C-alpha positions as CSV (number, residue, x, y, z in Angstrom):
1,X,16.3,8.8,-140.8
2,X,14.5,6.1,-142.7
3,X,11.7,6.8,-145.1
4,X,8.3,5.3,-144.3
5,X,6.5,3.7,-147.1
6,X,2.8,3.5,-147.1
7,X,1.2,1.3,-149.8
8,X,-2.3,2.4,-150.6
9,X,-4.9,-0.1,-151.9
10,X,-6.6,2.6,-153.9
11,X,-7.4,6.2,-154.1
12,X,-9.1,7.8,-151.1
13,X,-12.9,8.2,-151.7
14,X,-15.1,10.2,-149.4
15,X,-17.9,8.2,-147.7
16,X,-21.3,9.5,-146.6
17,X,-22.0,9.5,-142.9
18,X,-25.7,9.5,-142.0
19,X,-27.5,9.8,-138.7
20,X,-29.9,6.8,-138.6
21,X,-31.8,7.2,-135.3
22,X,-31.8,7.2,-131.5
23,X,-32.6,3.7,-130.3
24,X,-33.4,2.4,-126.8
25,X,-32.3,-1.1,-125.9
26,X,-31.6,-2.8,-122.6
27,X,-31.6,0.5,-120.7
28,X,-29.3,2.2,-123.3
29,X,-30.1,5.3,-125.3
30,X,-27.9,5.1,-128.4
31,X,-27.4,7.3,-131.4
32,X,-27.0,5.2,-134.5
33,X,-24.8,6.4,-137.4
34,X,-24.2,4.7,-140.8
35,X,-21.2,4.8,-143.0
36,X,-20.9,3.1,-146.4
37,X,-18.5,2.9,-149.2
38,X,-21.3,2.3,-151.7
39,X,-24.7,4.1,-151.6
40,X,-26.1,6.5,-149.0
41,X,-26.8,4.1,-146.0
42,X,-25.6,0.8,-144.8
43,X,-27.5,-2.3,-145.6
44,X,-30.6,-2.7,-143.4
45,X,-29.5,-6.2,-142.3
46,X,-26.2,-4.8,-141.0
47,X,-28.1,-2.1,-139.0
48,X,-30.4,-4.9,-137.6
49,X,-27.4,-7.0,-136.7
50,X,-26.0,-4.0,-134.8
51,X,-29.3,-3.5,-132.9
52,X,-29.6,-7.1,-132.0
53,X,-26.0,-7.3,-130.8
54,X,-26.2,-4.1,-128.7
55,X,-27.5,-5.7,-125.4
56,X,-24.6,-8.2,-125.3
57,X,-21.9,-5.8,-126.7
58,X,-22.6,-3.2,-124.1
59,X,-22.1,-3.4,-120.3
60,X,-25.0,-4.3,-118.1
61,X,-26.7,-2.6,-116.5
62,X,-26.6,0.4,-118.8
63,X,-26.6,3.0,-116.0
64,X,-24.3,2.2,-113.2
65,X,-22.9,4.1,-110.2
66,X,-19.3,3.0,-109.6
67,X,-18.5,1.4,-106.2
68,X,-15.4,1.4,-104.1
69,X,-13.3,-0.2,-106.9
70,X,-11.5,2.7,-108.7
71,X,-11.8,0.7,-112.0
72,X,-15.6,0.4,-111.6
73,X,-16.6,3.8,-112.8
74,X,-20.0,5.4,-113.4
75,X,-21.8,5.0,-116.7
76,X,-24.9,6.7,-117.8
77,X,-26.7,4.4,-120.3
78,X,-25.9,6.9,-123.1
79,X,-23.7,6.3,-126.2
80,X,-23.5,6.0,-129.9
81,X,-23.1,3.2,-132.4
82,X,-21.3,3.4,-135.8
83,X,-22.4,0.9,-138.4
84,X,-19.8,0.8,-141.2
85,X,-20.6,-1.1,-144.3
86,X,-17.0,-1.2,-145.7
87,X,-15.9,-3.2,-148.8
88,X,-13.7,-5.6,-146.8
89,X,-15.5,-5.9,-143.5
90,X,-18.8,-5.0,-141.8
91,X,-18.0,-3.1,-138.7
92,X,-20.1,-2.1,-135.7
93,X,-18.5,0.2,-133.1
94,X,-20.3,0.6,-129.8
95,X,-19.3,3.6,-127.7
96,X,-20.6,4.7,-124.3
97,X,-19.9,7.5,-121.9
98,X,-18.5,6.7,-118.5
99,X,-16.5,8.4,-115.7
100,X,-18.0,11.7,-116.7
101,X,-15.6,12.4,-119.6
102,X,-14.5,9.0,-121.1
103,X,-15.6,7.2,-124.2
104,X,-15.5,3.5,-123.9
105,X,-15.6,1.3,-126.9
106,X,-16.1,-2.2,-128.3
107,X,-15.7,-3.0,-132.0
108,X,-17.3,-6.0,-133.7
109,X,-16.7,-7.1,-137.3
110,X,-17.6,-9.8,-139.8
111,X,-17.0,-10.4,-143.5
112,X,-19.6,-8.4,-145.4
113,X,-21.5,-11.6,-146.5
114,X,-21.3,-13.3,-143.0
115,X,-23.1,-10.9,-140.7
116,X,-24.2,-13.8,-138.5
117,X,-20.6,-14.3,-137.6
118,X,-20.2,-10.8,-136.2
119,X,-17.7,-11.0,-133.3
120,X,-15.3,-8.8,-131.3
121,X,-12.8,-7.3,-133.7
122,X,-9.4,-9.1,-133.4
123,X,-7.1,-6.0,-133.4
124,X,-6.8,-3.1,-131.0
125,X,-8.1,-0.7,-133.6
126,X,-10.0,2.4,-132.4
127,X,-11.5,3.4,-135.8
128,X,-10.8,4.5,-139.3
129,X,-10.7,8.1,-140.6
130,X,-14.5,8.0,-141.4
131,X,-15.5,6.5,-138.0
132,X,-13.3,8.9,-136.1
133,X,-15.2,11.9,-137.7
134,X,-18.3,10.7,-135.8
135,X,-16.3,10.1,-132.6
136,X,-14.9,13.7,-132.9
137,X,-18.4,15.1,-133.4
138,X,-19.7,13.1,-130.4
139,X,-16.8,14.3,-128.2
140,X,-17.6,17.9,-129.1
141,X,-21.4,17.4,-128.4
142,X,-20.7,15.8,-125.0
143,X,-18.3,18.6,-124.1
144,X,-20.9,21.2,-125.1
145,X,-24.1,19.7,-123.7
146,X,-22.8,17.8,-120.7
147,X,-19.4,19.0,-119.4
148,X,-19.4,22.7,-120.1
149,X,-23.2,23.5,-120.2
150,X,-23.7,26.4,-117.8
151,X,-27.1,25.1,-116.8
152,X,-25.7,21.6,-116.0
153,X,-25.5,18.4,-117.9
154,X,-28.2,18.1,-120.5
155,X,-28.3,14.5,-121.8
156,X,-31.4,15.2,-123.9
157,X,-29.7,18.0,-125.7
158,X,-26.7,15.7,-126.3
159,X,-29.0,13.0,-127.8
160,X,-30.6,15.7,-130.1
161,X,-27.2,16.6,-131.6
162,X,-26.2,14.5,-134.6
163,X,-23.7,14.5,-137.4
164,X,-24.2,14.0,-141.1
165,X,-21.8,14.7,-143.9
166,X,-19.2,13.3,-146.3
167,X,-15.7,12.6,-145.1
């Protein structure tokens, strides 16, 4: 058995994760979260970039009833956005619920000083340890408020749930 070597670029540092808002855009209702390596919240210009990009980053129309094509599944116009102001890149992760129990995702990135060049991220990444904390919380909230709710799916309760903390 060979030993795996992992070269770290520095010591792990917790990052604050903050709930920013619920935003409505192009038929979508999206929970916005911010993560930053420095400070409490991401730069306002990065959040604004994420808001402006949402209508083109997300499928249209927001709510859609799947047709006869098994790959054309329902989506509900509900999701969450993670705005991560990292030292090396600015990331925006768009997530939406579809097919009852699936999270779909698109990641966009840019150099921190070139937010106008935000484009689809070039790797098949699904998220870093900080971003995945939000995704895990959102999975649990969807499960609780939509999938296992004894009174039936409650999207409003889901949208009212949010995560804040330091990971």
